[in-house]
Wavefront OBJ file of the C-alpha trace (Angstrom):
o trace
v -7.934 198.070 28.914
v -9.803 199.434 31.918
v -11.079 202.989 32.145
v -12.621 204.989 34.961
v -15.046 207.472 33.385
v -16.604 210.142 35.544
v -20.090 209.409 36.833
v -22.598 211.409 34.784
v -25.660 212.932 36.374
v -29.001 211.462 35.373
v -31.527 213.241 33.184
v -33.648 213.890 36.275
v -30.662 215.411 38.100
v -29.879 217.481 35.007
v -33.439 218.800 35.045
v -32.968 219.871 38.668
v -29.745 221.656 37.688
v -31.576 223.450 34.882
v -34.264 224.541 37.325
v -31.599 225.732 39.785
v -29.931 227.787 37.049
v -33.211 229.496 36.166
v -33.968 230.141 39.837
v -30.565 231.814 40.313
v -31.198 233.982 37.249
v -34.565 235.178 38.577
v -32.873 236.266 41.823
v -30.544 238.657 39.969
v -32.612 239.947 37.036
v -36.042 241.565 36.818
v -38.015 239.858 34.083
v -37.675 242.559 31.426
v -33.855 242.510 31.572
v -33.488 238.846 30.745
v -35.432 239.508 27.547
v -32.872 242.074 26.355
v -29.446 241.799 24.704
v -27.767 243.469 27.673
v -25.577 246.559 27.975
v -22.074 247.426 26.816
v -18.880 249.034 28.024
v -17.431 249.937 31.396
v -20.097 251.438 33.600
v -18.621 254.128 35.923
v -18.109 252.780 39.417
v -18.553 249.206 38.214
v -16.068 249.068 35.339
v -18.040 246.400 33.511
v -21.517 246.058 32.010
v -24.300 245.835 34.586
v -25.695 242.722 32.923
v -22.314 241.026 33.151
v -22.129 241.724 36.859
v -25.598 240.275 37.387
v -24.789 237.233 35.264
v -21.644 236.585 37.303
v -23.696 236.686 40.503
v -26.180 234.210 39.034
v -23.345 231.898 37.939
v -21.844 231.979 41.431
v -25.242 230.923 42.762
v -25.561 228.043 40.313
v -22.276 226.583 41.585
v -22.708 227.523 45.275
v -19.625 229.750 45.056
v -18.693 233.010 46.747
v -18.015 234.751 43.439
v -17.432 234.311 39.726
v -15.948 236.189 36.799
v -16.327 235.853 33.032
v -13.087 236.238 31.086
v -11.884 236.096 27.514
v -9.898 233.168 26.188
v -12.449 230.424 26.917
v -11.323 227.635 29.251
v -7.651 228.246 28.527
v -8.026 231.902 29.443
v -9.885 230.997 32.621
v -7.095 228.660 33.755
v -4.474 231.263 32.834
v -6.194 233.978 34.845
v -6.800 231.633 37.785
v -3.141 230.636 38.008
v -2.189 234.307 37.780
v -4.497 235.018 40.747
v -2.918 232.392 43.014
v 0.756 232.367 41.954
v 3.740 234.481 40.968
v 6.341 233.828 38.288
v 8.969 231.338 39.425
v 6.761 229.705 42.038
v 6.006 225.981 42.076
v 2.752 224.335 40.990
v 1.720 220.782 41.895
v 0.369 218.828 38.899
v -0.484 215.229 38.044
v 2.095 212.768 36.686
v 0.538 212.714 33.216
v 0.885 214.647 29.974
v -0.364 218.152 30.736
v -3.089 219.418 28.411
v -1.250 221.321 25.684
v -2.806 224.756 26.193
v -2.297 224.438 29.947
v 1.373 223.652 29.356
v 1.594 226.825 27.276
v 0.077 228.779 30.157
v 2.602 227.311 32.617
v 5.429 228.368 30.315
v 3.961 231.835 29.713
v 3.615 232.517 33.441
v 7.096 231.207 34.260
v 5.743 228.617 36.680
v 7.755 225.637 37.866
v 6.014 222.276 38.276
v 6.310 219.340 40.641
v 4.431 216.134 39.855
v 2.543 213.670 42.020
v 0.407 210.717 41.018
v -3.117 211.872 41.811
v -4.270 208.239 41.684
v -2.077 207.556 44.730
v -2.881 209.565 47.849
v 0.321 208.411 49.540
v 2.330 209.790 46.641
v 0.537 213.132 46.970
v 1.470 213.246 50.642
v 5.070 212.216 49.937
v 5.561 214.845 47.220
v 3.945 217.593 49.287
v 6.179 216.750 52.272
v 9.274 216.744 50.054
v 8.403 220.047 48.371
v 7.256 222.663 50.885
v 7.959 225.285 48.192
v 4.741 224.294 46.375
v 2.481 227.356 46.263
v -0.598 226.020 44.452
v -2.022 222.922 42.793
v -3.813 222.381 39.489
v -6.145 219.397 39.168
v -7.770 218.479 35.863
v -11.241 217.045 36.380
v -11.313 214.771 33.338
v -8.784 212.029 32.675
v -5.290 212.821 31.414
v -4.292 209.148 31.164
v -6.668 206.362 30.184
v -5.898 204.589 33.478
v -6.616 207.633 35.685
v -9.126 206.826 38.420
v -8.699 209.613 40.951
v -11.645 211.293 42.639
v -11.533 215.079 42.488
v -12.850 215.723 45.999
v -10.490 213.174 47.541
v -7.450 214.594 45.741
v -8.262 218.161 46.797
v -8.730 217.038 50.402
v -5.409 215.198 50.342
v -3.530 218.195 48.952
v -5.044 220.613 51.439
v -4.373 218.167 54.248
v -0.660 218.489 53.482
v -0.213 222.099 52.404
v -2.182 225.272 53.047
v -2.266 226.252 49.368
v -4.918 227.253 46.842
v -6.168 224.572 44.468
v -7.299 225.424 40.934
v -9.354 222.933 38.948
v -9.746 222.566 35.204
v -13.434 221.659 34.933
v -13.552 221.666 31.132
v -15.490 218.700 29.715
v -16.858 217.851 33.175
v -18.828 220.792 34.558
v -22.606 220.304 34.460
v -22.074 216.640 33.561
v -21.060 215.523 37.046
v -22.567 216.069 40.475
v -20.110 218.717 41.698
v -17.818 221.178 39.996
v -14.295 221.824 41.275
v -15.228 224.561 43.729
v -18.022 222.425 45.156
v -15.363 219.742 45.696
v -13.280 222.140 47.803
v -11.114 223.917 45.232
v -10.426 227.619 45.588
v -11.040 228.367 41.904
v -12.755 226.242 39.254
v -12.347 227.069 35.568
v -14.307 226.145 32.479
v -15.255 227.290 28.986
v -18.765 228.649 28.436
v -18.402 227.670 24.775
v -18.460 224.005 25.811
v -21.790 224.667 27.526
v -23.803 226.072 24.616
v -22.425 229.556 25.292
v -20.640 232.155 23.145
v -17.244 231.736 21.552
v -14.189 232.691 23.563
v -15.746 233.249 26.998
v -14.355 231.424 30.011
v -15.675 231.314 33.552
v -13.975 231.138 36.936
v -15.962 230.428 40.090
v -14.763 230.151 43.646
v -13.358 232.177 46.499
v -14.003 235.890 46.419
v -10.497 236.861 47.563
v -8.989 235.440 44.371
v -11.805 236.604 42.085
v -11.308 240.126 43.459
v -7.656 240.013 42.360
v -8.804 239.285 38.828
v -11.459 241.988 38.893
v -8.797 244.487 39.952
v -6.456 243.580 37.097
v -9.190 242.905 34.560
v -10.072 246.581 34.144
v -9.509 247.197 30.432
v -12.670 247.880 28.446
v -11.533 245.493 25.740
v -11.202 242.685 28.276
v -14.788 242.931 29.477
v -17.378 240.303 28.686
v -20.180 242.397 27.225
v -23.755 242.186 28.448
v -25.069 240.263 25.448
v -22.267 237.703 25.820
v -22.953 237.273 29.538
v -26.646 236.665 28.860
v -25.694 234.122 26.206
v -23.534 232.355 28.795
v -26.550 232.123 31.093
v -28.767 230.739 28.349
v -26.139 228.093 27.646
v -25.932 227.116 31.307
v -29.686 226.618 31.337
v -29.856 224.386 28.272
v -26.583 222.458 28.682
v -27.318 220.083 31.605
v -30.239 218.162 30.078
v -28.617 218.094 26.658
v -25.429 216.638 28.130
v -27.334 214.104 30.222
v -29.133 212.854 27.099
v -25.741 212.591 25.405
v -24.442 210.495 28.310
v -27.443 208.173 28.009
v -26.769 207.690 24.284
v -23.147 206.855 25.118
v -24.353 204.145 27.496
v -26.572 202.684 24.779
v -23.719 202.703 22.268
v -21.410 200.920 24.696
v -23.986 198.204 25.312
v -24.537 197.660 21.590
v -20.872 197.522 20.632
v -19.769 195.328 23.525
v -22.568 192.880 22.602
v -20.778 192.258 19.295
v -23.239 194.056 17.055
v -20.432 195.107 14.700
v -17.697 192.556 13.890
v -14.181 193.908 13.510
v -14.184 195.822 16.790
v -11.735 194.572 19.420
v -13.190 196.559 22.288
v -15.231 199.621 23.139
v -15.373 201.571 26.365
v -16.295 204.937 27.789
v -13.608 207.341 28.923
v -13.164 211.011 29.671
v -10.818 211.831 26.832
v -11.394 214.782 27.417
v -15.165 214.773 26.953
v -16.864 211.603 28.063
v -16.755 209.704 24.801
v -16.937 206.246 23.333
v -13.516 204.848 22.458
v -13.593 202.193 19.766
v -10.587 199.982 19.101
v -10.540 198.012 15.837
v -8.988 194.635 15.171
v -6.901 196.211 12.405
v -5.010 199.548 12.204
v -7.743 201.281 10.190
v -8.574 204.253 12.411
v -7.532 206.892 9.887
v -9.515 205.258 7.075
v -12.603 204.922 9.279
v -12.446 208.598 10.166
v -12.175 209.614 6.514
v -15.200 207.523 5.535
v -17.289 208.604 8.535
v -16.931 212.244 7.514
v -18.330 211.420 4.076
v -21.291 209.777 5.809
v -22.163 212.893 7.823
v -20.025 212.693 10.963
v -18.160 215.786 12.102
v -14.401 215.239 11.549
v -13.211 217.530 14.335
v -14.506 219.537 17.271
v -15.430 223.203 17.177
v -15.574 223.821 20.909
v -16.037 220.223 22.012
v -19.817 220.174 22.579
v -20.446 223.752 21.520
v -23.795 224.970 20.228
v -22.617 224.264 16.670
v -21.920 220.579 17.236
v -25.128 218.672 16.563
v -24.010 215.735 14.397
v -21.907 212.947 15.935
v -18.164 213.526 15.941
v -15.768 210.792 14.829
v -12.290 211.963 15.775
v -8.805 210.768 16.606
v -8.034 209.960 20.227
v -6.739 212.870 22.293
v -3.164 214.094 22.223
v -2.639 213.172 25.869
v -3.773 209.615 25.158
v -1.573 209.394 22.052
v 1.368 210.611 24.129
v 0.882 207.670 26.491
v 0.720 205.075 23.653
v 2.306 205.875 20.296
v 0.325 203.227 18.396
v -3.100 203.941 19.796
v -3.963 206.461 17.086
v -3.757 203.811 14.344
v -6.287 201.445 15.862
v -8.617 203.565 17.984
v -11.046 206.452 17.460
v -13.283 208.411 19.761
v -16.941 209.028 19.062
v -19.052 211.731 20.670
v -22.731 211.373 19.751
v -23.359 215.074 20.437
v -27.101 215.564 19.765
v -27.585 212.380 17.737
v -29.077 209.060 18.770
v -27.318 205.728 18.941
v -28.910 204.462 15.715
v -27.265 207.267 13.732
v -23.851 206.558 15.231
v -24.116 202.814 14.624
v -25.222 203.367 11.019
v -22.306 205.677 10.234
v -19.798 203.413 11.981
v -21.084 200.272 10.243
v -21.050 201.838 6.775
v -17.581 203.301 7.318
v -16.275 199.893 8.395
v -17.853 198.272 5.355
v -16.157 200.789 3.087
v -12.727 199.895 4.464
v -13.517 196.195 4.325
v -13.649 195.154 7.956
v -17.392 194.717 8.468
v -19.820 192.879 6.232
l 1 2 3 4 5 6 7 8 9 10 11 12 13 14 15 16 17 18 19 20 21 22 23 24 25 26 27 28 29 30 31 32 33 34 35 36 37 38 39 40 41 42 43 44 45 46 47 48 49 50 51 52 53 54 55 56 57 58 59 60 61 62 63 64 65 66 67 68 69 70 71 72 73 74 75 76 77 78 79 80 81 82 83 84 85 86 87 88 89 90 91 92 93 94 95 96 97 98 99 100 101 102 103 104 105 106 107 108 109 110 111 112 113 114 115 116 117 118 119 120 121 122 123 124 125 126 127 128 129 130 131 132 133 134 135 136 137 138 139 140 141 142 143 144 145 146 147 148 149 150 151 152 153 154 155 156 157 158 159 160 161 162 163 164 165 166 167 168 169 170 171 172 173 174 175 176 177 178 179 180 181 182 183 184 185 186 187 188 189 190 191 192 193 194 195 196 197 198 199 200 201 202 203 204 205 206 207 208 209 210 211 212 213 214 215 216 217 218 219 220 221 222 223 224 225 226 227 228 229 230 231 232 233 234 235 236 237 238 239 240 241 242 243 244 245 246 247 248 249 250 251 252 253 254 255 256 257 258 259 260 261 262 263 264 265 266 267 268 269 270 271 272 273 274 275 276 277 278 279 280 281 282 283 284 285 286 287 288 289 290 291 292 293 294 295 296 297 298 299 300 301 302 303 304 305 306 307 308 309 310 311 312 313 314 315 316 317 318 319 320 321 322 323 324 325 326 327 328 329 330 331 332 333 334 335 336 337 338 339 340 341 342 343 344 345 346 347 348 349 350 351 352 353 354 355 356 357 358 359 360 361 362 363 364 365 366 367
């Protein structure tokens, strides 16, 4: 099986991104404000906390965008709001020919959007579908892989779509932002969406960055006091964006070490191991025997997290041993019985190998 994982930034590049984030923060906040918990409520004339407004300006700067907005509902909420900003009920959305991420499918159904599919791995198919469906009003491109075999390049896909149709493109940057060299908007998308919770930020806050004309639509409709991201939450988002890049780059380096060790045959009983964006960039381990469920049960007893909280949230420090993603299982019904995914989170490769080896010994496939 061949996979095409996204290219992670190096630790040095992650350091530069951390420094850029701090620099953008200093341009919006006097020093004493960043040491506070922020303000609350809907400030007259602004209709949101002052600190939230400043944080959104800093976030736009981090991603070289015209504007940004923090919303409730994490990454799902961000995608939902973004599609609302660029489409109307009954209009047609271009998506990839792959199982749509479950919460995104719910959003499509909630908004009454129709879909047309093109294979994003095939630029000619994108052009053919766009020519055959001039009714398409927007496109949604998921940054990470929906199928194991996906190999498309985000920037190339966006360019191909916009070369055919003058439509807005929304990207789902979850599991990719701050791990790769460019986010969706830097690749040419009109709006890029992600969860702050996946970047060491607070629970339930999503972020949209991109073109001001669409962000302004959301600001106009996002007027309720209860919808506002409060000042303390916005500052927590910023702190997460500062600490996430280096942490994620270290995680990527550990993944590389794990791949090298497992493909060298260090643990017998493993058929293959490879890196894939499923949805986070993780290590996929396929066993010789259908023992995935037993391995997961034993790994939890040995200290591995059995499930995600926010998929790389601030709470997830121990390695996660988990079933392969729903989109991957949808493409191969038997894959869940023989394969698991491992995310080292904040652990080192020795910890992951120890837990995996002991779990395999307990189910009798490694001695």
